[in-house]
N, C-alpha and C positions, 0 to 999 in steps of 0.2 A: 737658575741663580736666585739668590735671595733678593728681597726688595732693597732698593737704594734709599738711603737717608740723606738728610741735609748734611750730616757730619761727614758722609762720604765725599760730598762736594767740597767741603772745607778742608779736608785732610791734605797734607803735602805730598802724600803718596797713596797709591792704590792699596787697599787693605789686603792682607795675606789670603783671606778666604776667597776673594774675587780673583786674585792672581792664580790661585790654585785651580780654579775652574778652567782658566785658559791653559794651564799646564796639563791638566788632566785630559783636555781635548787635543792637546799638542798643537794648538793654534799658533803659537809663536814660531813653530817650525813648518808652517804651511808651504813655504817656498824652499824647503830643504829637501834634498834627495832622500829617498827611502833608505838608501845604503848608510846614511848618517842618522837614521832614526826619525827622518822627517815624513811629512805627508805627501810632498811632491804634487800639490794640487794644481789644477789649471787655474788661470787668472780669474775666470768668472766665478768659480766656486769659492775660491779664497776671498774674493771681494765681497761675496754674499755673507761670509762669516764676519768680515770686518764690519759690515753694516749691522749685522745682528748684535755684535758686542757693543757697538756705538749706540744702538737703539736702547739697549738695557741701561747704559750709563756712558755718557760722552767721554769721560776720562779713561774708562776702561778700553773703549774702542780706539782712542787716540794712542795709548801706549801699545796696544796690539798692532795697530797700523804701522807704527814706526819701528817697533821691535821685530815684527815679522818681516817688514820691508828691509830692514838691515840684515836679517838672516838670509835674505835672498843673495847676499854677497857670497854665500857658500859656494856658488858655482865658479867663482873667480880666483880660487886658490888651487895650488897643486893638491892632488887627491889626499896625500898623507897629512898635509897641513889642515885641509878642510875637515878631515876626520878628527884630528886633534881638537879643533875648535868647536865643531858643530855636533859631535856625537854625544856630548853630555845631554842628559834628558831635559835640563832646564837652561840650555844656552839661550841667552838673550843679549843682543848687542844694542847699546844705546850710542847714539852718534851725533855728530855735528857736521854740517856741510861747510863750515867756515874753513878757510885755509890760513888759520892763525897760528901756525907753528912751523918749525924747521926740522930737517933731519940731515944727518950725515951717515955715510956708509963706512963701516969698519969691518973688513973681512966678510964674514957671513952674518953680521949684525947691523942693526940700524940704531942710531942714537937720536932720540926725539926730545925736543924742547918746545914749550908753548902753552897756550891756554885756549880752551874751546868751550863756548857757552851753549846753553839750551840743549843739553844732551838728555832728551826725553827718555824716561824710564830708568834713570840712573840708579834709583833706589834698589831695583831688582836685577840690574844687568850684571853679567859676569865678564863681559868684554865691552870695549868702547871703540867705535870707529871714528877716524879723523883724517883730515887732509893736512899735508905739510909740504913745504917747498925744500928742495935740495939746497943746502947752504952754498954750494959751489955753482951749480948750474941754473938754479931757480925752477927746475922741473918739479911739477906738482904730482904727488903720489898719495895714495890712500893706504891706511894701515889699521889693523886692529891691535888693541893693547889690553892685556889682562887687567881685571879689576884691581888686583893687589898692587899694580904699578901706578895706579892713579891716585892723585891727591885731589880731594874735593875742596873747592873754594868756599869760604864762609859767606860769600855774596849770595843772596837769594833773589830769584826772579819773582818779583811781586807782580803777579799777573792777574787780570780781572776774572778770567774764567779758566776752565781746564786746570784748576789749581792742583789737582791730585796727581798730575803727570810726572812729578819729580824731575823737572827739567833743570838740571844742575850744571854748574860750570866745573870743568876738570882742568888740572894743571899737571904738566909733566916737566921734570927737570933732570936732564941727562939720563933718561930712561932707555935702557937697552932691551931690544926685542929681536927675535930672529928675523933676518931679511925676508924669509918666506912669509912673514905676517903682513907683508905689503901686497897690494893688489890693485888692479885697474878695472873699473866697472865695465861690464860687457865684454871683457876679455876672458872667454870661457876656457876653463882649464880642467874641468871634470864634468861628467854627466851631460855631455852636449846634446843628448837625446831629449833632455827636459826642455820643452818648448818655451817655458816662461823665461829661461835664462837668455833667450835670443831677443826678448823685447827690449828696446832702448830704454835707458833709465828714466828719462823724462816722461815717456808715455806710461811706463809701468807705475811710476810714482803718482802720476795724475789720476790714474784709475783708482789706485788705493786711497789717495787722499779724498777724492770725491765720494768714494764708498763710505768713508768715515763721516764726511759731512752729511750725507743723506741720512745716516743713522742718528747723528746728533740732532738733526731736524725732526726726525720721527720721535726721538726721545722727548723733545720739547712738546711735540704734539700730544704725546701720551700723557705727559704731566698735566697739560691743560684739561684733558678728559678726566683723569683720575681726581683732580682737585676741583672739578666741576666749575671751571672758570666761566663758562658760557651757558651752563645749565642745559636747558632743552634746545638752545640755539647752536650747540656745538657743531653739528654737521653742516649747518648753513654757513656759519662764520668761517669754518676751516675747510670748506669744500675745495677751494682753489689750491690750498696747500696740500691737502691729501692727494689731489689729482696730479699736482706737479711732482710730488715725491714718487708716486707710482710711475709716472713717465720717466723720471730720472733713473729709477731702478731698471726699468726696461731698456732704456738707452744705454746705461752703463753695461748691462749684460751683453748687448749686441756689440758694443765697441770692444769690450774685453775679449770676446770670441774672435772678432775680426782682426785686431792687432796681433793677437797671439798667432793666428794662422799666417798672416802676412809677414810677420817678423821671422817666423820659421822658414818661410819661403824666400826671405831676403828681398821682399818687395814693399817694405814700408816706406812709401815715398814721403817727401816733405808735405805734399798736399794732404795725405792721410794724417800725418802728425798734426798739421794745423787744424784739420777738421776735428780731430779728437779734442784738442785743446778748446776749440770754440764751442763744441757741443757740450762738453762737460761744464765749462765755465758758464755758459748761458743757462744750463739747467740749474746750477747752483745759485745763480743770480735770481732766477725766478722764485726759487724756494725762499731765499733770503728776503726778497721783496714782499712775499706773502707773509712771512713772519713779522716783518716790520709793520705791515698793515694790521695784523692781529694785535700787535703790541698797543697800537693806538686805541683799540676797542676793548682791551682787556680790563681796564680800570686799575685799581691799586695793587691787585695781587701780584702783578709782574714786577713791582718795585719793592715788595715786602720780602725781607730776607728770611722769614719763617715759612716761605712757600717753596716747594720743590721746583715749580715752574719758573720762579725767579732765577734759580741756580742753573736750570737747564737752558734758560735764555742767555745767561752769561756765557755758557759754553758755545752757543751759536755765534754770539758776537765775537768771541775769541777765535773760533775756528775759521770764520770767513776771512780773517786777515791773512791767512796763509796764501802766498802767491800762487800755489798750485791749485787752490780751490777757487780763487777769483777768476782764473782763466787767463 
């Protein structure tokens, strides 16, 4: 991939050439079955790709993490519906976890109304995932909606870092979609042999989010080195951060393999789930604490907007706010 510039950090969306790199590698479909044109990767390998993209550029890794993560929903639709949605070469779902809408069922269709914010990757998505409550029963369900049915809000999310992730608000007014475009997470309806579909959502998402944060931290570290912030003292000042990033990667790999195996066997206990959350959260906290210590020693470069390390630092501060990264 090409070198990242300050303009890449300031843009409101990822540039087309960087997105094309991800499409060429088919990384947005890491968790999509091969029958639908996906890679059908194991969780460990896919997580390593998320870290790699985030290391190159935090915003790129963030949209990959959330886009590929939403494409994981491919296992929770009837086979023909999944084929319709996910067989397109550049299918990317942008989504919102909020339950800020309603739906009603009419024959074989669903009518949706509401607004959903912070749909990361909206600029390049061709579907949007959302949660809505049944107008009559209050039951919560999830749906995907084609891009052409979505109205974008004029409101912009003025965010401190990860600016390029095009996290937009969408509105739906009496939008009709096929009932089959509804799904329930972890209710597997196709390719049940694919082990990653068996991992509970919270554990799957935490591994992916931590993988992204590790890469964002490494990206920041790389900019410190390339801009010679500490000159000959670089290895001394950053030793603890380098060490904790390496430990976090190893820890992530072990946990990814473990929960994939145990989820497939149906033995992912609450103790294991709590252990994963604690281990990933603690590793992320150690990395963040090291970065904050480095900030105090770095001088003016980290607060000057003409330095890449300043913008990479903004991404770190923004990413750590996500509850699945904090632990």
